C-alpha positions as CSV (number, residue, x, y, z in Angstrom):
1,X,11.1,6.5,-15.9
2,X,9.4,4.5,-13.3
3,X,5.9,3.9,-14.6
4,X,3.6,3.7,-11.7
5,X,4.3,3.5,-8.0
6,X,2.6,3.9,-4.8
7,X,3.6,5.5,-1.5
8,X,7.1,6.7,1.0
9,X,15.0,9.1,1.2
10,X,17.8,9.9,5.5
11,X,21.1,10.2,6.1
12,X,21.5,6.6,7.0
13,X,20.4,3.3,5.4
14,X,22.1,0.1,6.2
15,X,23.3,-1.7,3.2
16,X,23.7,-5.4,3.7
17,X,26.7,-7.6,4.0
18,X,27.2,-10.1,1.2
19,X,25.6,-13.5,1.5
20,X,27.3,-16.3,3.3
21,X,28.4,-19.5,1.6
22,X,25.7,-21.9,0.4
23,X,26.6,-24.3,3.3
24,X,25.8,-21.7,5.9
25,X,22.7,-20.2,4.3
26,X,19.2,-21.5,5.0
27,X,17.1,-22.8,2.1
28,X,15.2,-20.1,0.4
29,X,12.0,-22.0,0.8
30,X,12.3,-23.1,4.4
31,X,11.1,-21.3,7.5
32,X,13.6,-20.9,10.4
33,X,12.1,-21.5,13.8
34,X,13.5,-19.2,16.5
35,X,14.5,-22.2,18.7
36,X,16.1,-24.3,16.1
37,X,19.7,-24.2,14.9
38,X,20.2,-23.1,11.3
39,X,19.8,-26.2,9.1
40,X,22.8,-27.4,7.1
41,X,22.3,-28.6,3.6
42,X,24.1,-31.3,1.7
43,X,23.2,-32.8,-1.7
44,X,22.0,-36.0,0.2
45,X,19.7,-34.3,2.7
46,X,16.8,-32.1,1.9
47,X,15.7,-29.3,4.3
48,X,13.3,-30.6,6.9
49,X,9.7,-29.6,6.6
50,X,8.5,-28.1,9.9
51,X,5.3,-26.6,11.3
52,X,6.9,-23.1,10.7
53,X,7.2,-23.6,7.0
54,X,5.5,-20.8,5.1
55,X,3.1,-22.1,2.4
56,X,3.1,-19.6,-0.5
57,X,0.2,-21.5,-2.1
58,X,-2.1,-20.0,0.6
59,X,-1.6,-16.6,-0.9
60,X,-4.0,-15.8,-3.7
61,X,-2.5,-14.9,-7.1
62,X,-3.2,-11.4,-8.3
63,X,-2.9,-9.5,-11.6
64,X,-3.8,-6.1,-10.2
65,X,-1.8,-3.1,-11.6
66,X,1.6,-2.7,-10.1
67,X,4.3,-0.2,-11.0
68,X,8.0,-0.6,-11.4
69,X,10.3,-1.9,-8.6
70,X,10.3,-0.9,-5.8
71,X,6.6,-0.4,-6.4
72,X,5.7,2.0,-3.5
73,X,6.6,5.6,-2.9
74,X,6.6,7.2,0.5
75,X,3.4,8.3,2.3
76,X,2.4,11.9,2.1
77,X,4.8,14.3,3.9
78,X,7.5,11.5,4.2
79,X,10.5,10.5,2.2
80,X,13.0,7.7,1.7
81,X,16.5,8.7,3.0
82,X,19.8,7.2,2.0
83,X,23.4,7.7,3.1
84,X,24.1,8.1,-0.6
85,X,22.1,11.4,-0.5
86,X,18.8,12.1,-2.1
87,X,19.8,11.4,-5.7
88,X,18.9,8.1,-7.4
89,X,17.6,6.7,-4.1
90,X,16.0,3.7,-5.8
91,X,19.1,3.0,-8.0
92,X,21.6,3.3,-5.1
93,X,19.6,1.2,-2.6
94,X,18.6,-1.5,-5.0
95,X,20.6,-4.7,-5.2
96,X,19.9,-6.9,-8.2
97,X,20.4,-10.1,-6.1
98,X,20.5,-10.3,-2.4
99,X,18.8,-12.1,0.5
100,X,16.5,-10.8,3.2
101,X,14.7,-12.5,6.1
102,X,11.0,-11.7,6.5
103,X,9.1,-12.4,9.7
104,X,6.2,-14.7,9.0
105,X,5.3,-15.5,12.7
106,X,6.7,-14.4,16.0
107,X,9.2,-17.3,16.0
108,X,9.9,-17.8,12.3
109,X,11.9,-16.1,9.5
110,X,11.4,-16.7,5.8
111,X,14.5,-16.0,3.5
112,X,13.8,-14.4,0.1
113,X,16.5,-14.1,-2.5
114,X,16.2,-11.8,-5.5
115,X,16.1,-8.1,-6.2
116,X,16.0,-6.1,-3.0
117,X,15.4,-2.5,-1.9
118,X,15.8,-1.1,1.6
119,X,15.7,2.4,2.9
120,X,14.9,4.4,6.1
121,X,11.8,6.4,6.3
122,X,11.5,9.9,7.8
123,X,9.2,12.8,7.6
124,X,10.2,15.7,5.4
125,X,11.1,17.9,8.4
126,X,13.2,15.1,9.9
127,X,11.2,15.3,13.1
128,X,11.3,12.5,15.7
129,X,8.8,9.8,15.3
130,X,5.5,9.9,17.2
131,X,3.3,6.8,17.7
132,X,0.5,8.4,15.7
133,X,2.9,9.0,12.8
134,X,3.9,5.3,12.9
135,X,0.3,4.2,12.9
136,X,-0.5,6.5,10.0
137,X,2.4,5.2,8.0
138,X,1.5,1.6,8.7
139,X,-2.0,2.2,7.5
140,X,-0.9,4.1,4.4
141,X,1.3,1.2,3.3
142,X,-1.3,-1.4,4.3
143,X,-4.0,0.3,2.2
144,X,-1.8,0.6,-0.9
145,X,-0.3,-2.9,-0.7
146,X,-3.7,-4.6,-0.1
147,X,-5.2,-2.6,-3.0
148,X,-2.3,-4.0,-5.2
149,X,-3.4,-7.6,-4.3
150,X,-1.1,-8.0,-1.3
151,X,-1.8,-10.1,1.9
152,X,-0.5,-9.3,5.4
153,X,1.1,-12.4,6.8
154,X,2.6,-10.9,10.0
155,X,1.9,-7.9,12.3
156,X,3.8,-7.5,15.5
157,X,7.2,-7.9,17.2
158,X,9.4,-10.9,16.5
159,X,10.9,-13.1,19.2
160,X,13.7,-11.1,20.7
161,X,16.1,-14.0,20.3
162,X,15.0,-14.8,16.8
163,X,18.0,-13.3,14.9
164,X,20.8,-14.8,16.9
165,X,19.3,-18.2,17.5
166,X,18.2,-18.7,13.9
167,X,21.0,-17.2,11.9
168,X,24.7,-17.6,11.6
169,X,26.8,-14.4,11.9
170,X,27.2,-14.1,8.2
171,X,23.4,-13.7,7.7
172,X,22.5,-11.6,10.7
173,X,22.7,-8.3,8.8
174,X,20.0,-9.5,6.4
175,X,17.5,-9.4,9.3
176,X,18.7,-6.0,10.5
177,X,19.1,-6.8,14.2
178,X,19.7,-3.1,14.9
179,X,16.0,-2.6,14.6
180,X,15.0,-5.9,16.1
181,X,12.7,-4.4,18.7
182,X,10.6,-2.6,16.1
183,X,7.0,-3.6,15.3
184,X,6.9,-5.1,11.8
185,X,4.3,-5.8,9.1
186,X,5.1,-8.4,6.5
187,X,3.2,-8.5,3.3
188,X,3.3,-10.8,0.2
189,X,2.0,-9.9,-3.3
190,X,1.9,-13.2,-5.2
191,X,1.8,-12.7,-9.0
192,X,1.8,-15.4,-11.7
193,X,5.5,-14.6,-12.4
194,X,6.8,-13.4,-9.1
195,X,6.6,-13.1,-5.3
196,X,7.0,-9.6,-3.9
197,X,7.7,-9.5,-0.2
198,X,7.4,-6.2,1.7
199,X,8.4,-5.2,5.3
200,X,7.3,-2.0,7.0
201,X,9.2,-1.6,10.3
202,X,8.2,1.4,12.4
203,X,10.0,2.6,15.5
204,X,12.7,5.1,16.6
205,X,14.3,4.4,13.2
206,X,11.9,3.1,10.6
207,X,12.6,1.1,7.5
208,X,10.9,0.0,4.3
209,X,12.1,-3.2,2.6
210,X,11.1,-4.9,-0.7
211,X,12.4,-8.2,-2.0
212,X,11.2,-9.5,-5.4
213,X,11.6,-13.2,-6.1
214,X,11.1,-13.8,-9.9
215,X,10.4,-11.3,-12.6
216,X,7.4,-9.1,-12.8
217,X,6.2,-9.1,-16.4
218,X,4.3,-6.1,-17.7
219,X,1.1,-6.9,-19.6
220,X,-0.3,-5.0,-22.5
221,X,-3.7,-6.3,-21.8
222,X,-6.8,-4.2,-21.1
223,X,-6.9,-2.6,-17.7
224,X,-10.5,-1.9,-16.5
225,X,-11.4,1.7,-15.6
226,X,-11.8,0.7,-12.0
227,X,-8.2,-0.6,-11.8
228,X,-6.9,2.5,-13.5
229,X,-8.7,4.6,-10.9
230,X,-7.1,2.5,-8.1
231,X,-3.7,3.1,-9.6
232,X,-4.2,6.8,-10.0
233,X,-5.5,7.1,-6.4
234,X,-2.5,5.2,-5.0
235,X,0.3,6.0,-7.4
236,X,-0.8,9.1,-9.3
237,X,-0.2,7.4,-12.7
238,X,-0.9,4.3,-14.7
239,X,1.2,2.9,-17.6
240,X,-0.7,1.7,-20.7
241,X,0.7,-0.4,-23.5
242,X,-1.3,0.7,-26.5
243,X,-0.7,-0.6,-30.0
244,X,0.2,2.1,-32.5
245,X,1.0,1.5,-36.1
246,X,4.8,1.0,-36.5
247,X,6.7,4.3,-36.1
248,X,3.4,6.2,-36.3
249,X,1.1,7.8,-33.8
250,X,-2.0,6.1,-35.0
251,X,-3.9,4.1,-32.4
252,X,-4.6,0.6,-33.8
253,X,-8.2,-0.8,-33.9
254,X,-7.4,-3.4,-31.2
255,X,-6.4,-0.7,-28.7
256,X,-9.6,1.3,-29.0
257,X,-11.0,-0.6,-26.0
258,X,-8.2,0.9,-23.9
259,X,-9.2,4.3,-25.1
260,X,-12.8,3.5,-24.1
261,X,-11.8,2.5,-20.6
262,X,-9.8,5.8,-20.1
263,X,-12.9,7.7,-21.2
264,X,-15.1,5.7,-18.9
265,X,-12.7,6.5,-16.0
266,X,-12.9,10.2,-16.7
267,X,-16.6,10.1,-17.1
268,X,-17.0,8.4,-13.8
269,X,-15.1,11.2,-12.0
270,X,-16.0,14.7,-13.4
271,X,-13.3,16.3,-11.2
272,X,-10.4,14.2,-12.4
273,X,-7.9,16.0,-14.6
274,X,-5.1,14.1,-16.3
275,X,-1.9,14.5,-18.4
276,X,-1.2,12.1,-21.2
277,X,2.5,11.3,-21.4
278,X,4.1,9.7,-24.4
279,X,7.3,7.6,-24.1
280,X,9.4,5.7,-26.7
281,X,12.2,3.2,-26.9
282,X,15.7,4.4,-27.6
283,X,16.1,3.3,-31.2
284,X,16.5,6.5,-33.2
285,X,17.8,10.0,-33.1
286,X,16.8,11.9,-30.0
287,X,14.8,14.5,-32.0
288,X,12.9,11.7,-33.8
289,X,12.1,9.9,-30.5
290,X,10.9,13.2,-28.9
291,X,8.7,14.0,-31.8
292,X,7.2,10.5,-31.9
293,X,6.5,10.5,-28.1
294,X,4.7,13.9,-28.5
295,X,2.7,12.5,-31.3
296,X,1.8,9.3,-29.3
297,X,0.5,11.5,-26.4
298,X,-1.3,13.8,-28.9
299,X,-3.0,10.8,-30.5
300,X,-4.4,9.7,-27.2
301,X,-5.3,13.3,-26.2
302,X,-7.3,13.7,-29.4
303,X,-8.9,10.3,-29.1
304,X,-10.3,11.2,-25.7
305,X,-11.5,14.6,-27.0
306,X,-13.4,12.7,-29.8
307,X,-15.1,10.7,-27.0
308,X,-16.5,13.8,-25.4
309,X,-13.9,14.5,-22.7
310,X,-13.6,18.3,-22.2
311,X,-10.3,19.8,-23.3
312,X,-10.0,21.6,-19.9
313,X,-9.5,18.2,-18.2
314,X,-6.7,17.1,-20.5
315,X,-3.1,18.0,-21.4
316,X,-0.3,16.0,-23.0
317,X,3.5,15.9,-23.2
318,X,6.1,13.8,-24.8
319,X,9.3,12.6,-23.1
320,X,11.1,10.8,-26.0
321,X,13.3,8.0,-24.7
322,X,14.4,9.9,-21.6
323,X,12.5,7.9,-19.1
324,X,12.9,4.2,-19.9
325,X,11.5,1.5,-17.6
326,X,13.4,-1.4,-19.1
327,X,16.5,-2.2,-21.1
328,X,16.4,-0.9,-24.7
329,X,18.9,-3.6,-25.7
330,X,16.1,-6.3,-25.8
331,X,12.9,-6.5,-27.8
332,X,10.9,-6.9,-24.6
333,X,12.5,-3.8,-23.1
334,X,11.8,-1.8,-26.2
335,X,8.1,-2.8,-26.0
336,X,7.9,-1.8,-22.4
337,X,9.5,1.5,-23.0
338,X,7.1,2.5,-25.7
339,X,4.1,3.4,-23.7
340,X,1.5,6.0,-22.8
341,X,1.0,7.0,-19.2
342,X,-2.0,8.7,-17.7
343,X,-0.9,11.0,-14.9
344,X,-3.2,12.6,-12.3
345,X,-2.9,16.3,-12.2
């Protein structure tokens, strides 16, 4: 299962052509001015530094809560649409390694290589776009991305000649020239272990693109009540990695601070009701995993009752190993899959 996510699935999404050869592709760390020819690389010549080079070090590093890739769900009353249909949108439209060019100024593109996700965005009734809808969608994404520690680096329309003057034919699809006239917002979330680039492009046909450079590592550290609230407000859920005694549903002493923060969150918002969900790694029989997940959720449920949270504001459910967020073949993946999620009701 995807752990936490934030924000906004049509009959048509452009999947991207394969990357060109290394000789033809721009360096992944070099900006491409609109008026310049695409730089050629050889082992003897490093890419030239230009005034258009994007400096990632100017973006502050954040550790704010962030869910699983692609991180953001559609805004209210909208959905992602894919030519694969509405099943497994995220799986079908995710490429484990690809390249996409993000606009960082009117006359400059910045190529990012890594895991990518790209879909079209429409309202649930498939109505035509209105300007007020575009503005509302842009603001919804902006609020969620900035709350997750993101920084907006571009807002506007790119140079109309940018694609064709900057890119060779093999790379043009990665900039999506079909929607070249759209207004675009480019955001960057810089984490200690990864760069997450996001493009919101609104127009007659609107798209949402995410490219992740590096690996986002999940932390089992303490999440303050205020950050839990932000995640619940934006994503409707927050994943917590709580230490339980091995193969038992007994919350360890070192995880009592996490329980205290959840109680603090609920005390600060008397109207908030939540469901505690238990999840396990896939290491045993299905019946065993299901029982264990229910017991994990029940243990947190009872711990919150013991701290004075009314039973009417709580419920719990176990999902066994049916909703993994990582590969169960690795120890790291198993650790990530064994979790408790707090879900807003």
